C-alpha positions in Angstrom: 6.9 6.2 19.6 5.5 8.3 22.5 8.0 6.8 24.9 9.4 10.0 26.5 12.9 9.0 25.2 15.3 11.8 25.6 18.9 12.6 24.5 20.6 12.1 21.0 20.5 9.4 18.6 23.3 6.9 19.4 26.1 6.3 17.0 26.2 2.7 17.9 23.1 2.2 15.9 25.3 1.6 13.0 26.1 -1.7 14.6 22.5 -3.0 14.1 23.2 -4.1 10.5 20.0 -6.1 10.3 17.8 -3.3 11.5 14.8 -2.9 9.2 12.6 -0.3 11.1 13.5 2.4 13.5 10.7 4.4 15.0 11.2 7.0 17.7 8.6 9.6 16.9 7.1 11.9 19.5 9.8 11.9 21.9 12.5 14.4 23.3 15.3 13.5 21.0 17.7 16.3 20.0 20.9 16.7 17.9 21.8 15.5 14.5 21.2 12.2 12.7 24.6 10.4 13.2 26.4 9.4 10.0 26.3 5.8 11.5 22.5 5.8 10.6 23.3 5.9 6.9 25.2 2.6 7.3 21.9 0.7 7.8 21.5 -0.6 4.4 18.6 -2.9 5.3 16.6 0.0 6.9 13.1 0.1 5.3 11.5 2.7 7.6 12.9 5.6 9.6 10.3 7.4 11.6 11.8 10.1 13.8 9.3 13.0 13.3 8.0 15.2 16.2 11.3 15.5 18.1 13.9 18.3 18.4 16.4 17.0 16.0 18.8 19.4 14.2 21.5 19.6 11.7 21.3 18.7 8.0 20.3 15.5 6.0 23.4 14.0 4.9 24.1 13.0 1.3 25.0 9.7 2.7 21.1 8.9 2.8 21.7 7.7 -0.8 23.1 4.5 0.8 19.8 3.5 2.2 18.7 1.6 -0.9 15.9 -0.2 0.9 14.3 2.8 2.5 10.6 3.0 1.9 9.4 5.4 4.6 11.3 8.5 5.7 9.6 10.5 8.3 11.4 13.4 9.7 8.8 16.1 10.0 8.3 18.5 12.8 12.1 18.8 13.9 14.5 21.5 13.5 16.6 20.3 10.4 18.2 22.9 8.2 20.1 23.1 4.9 19.0 21.7 1.6 17.3 18.5 0.9 19.9 16.1 -0.7 19.3 15.0 -4.3 20.4 11.7 -3.1 17.0 11.2 -1.4 15.2 11.2 -4.9 17.6 8.5 -6.1 16.2 5.8 -3.6 14.1 3.6 -5.8 12.0 2.0 -3.0 11.0 5.3 -1.4 7.1 5.5 -1.1 6.6 8.0 1.7 8.4 11.2 2.7 7.3 13.4 5.5 9.6 16.4 6.0 7.3 19.4 6.8 7.7 21.8 9.5 11.6 21.9 9.4 13.8 24.8 8.3 15.0 23.5 4.8 16.1 26.0 2.3 16.4 25.9 -1.6 
């Protein structure tokens, strides 16, 4: 967090199959969340709030069975919130405000 990282989230993140936490809040990231993120089945915490990330949240989020912390607030996400998010049993914290979701 607060590292002044810029650019898009790399698709190669999907290669880090043991990754448990990803925190890149308050940076200059933009673009969508690559589908490869949803292959990180051991991910317990995703904190990417306060960037300029865009696109939608994929229904593939349901694959993240270990996810307990989902922080994507203060970005530019659009579309609907996938119902698959509610099916993640370990989820304890969801921070999604200040985006452009509908529905």
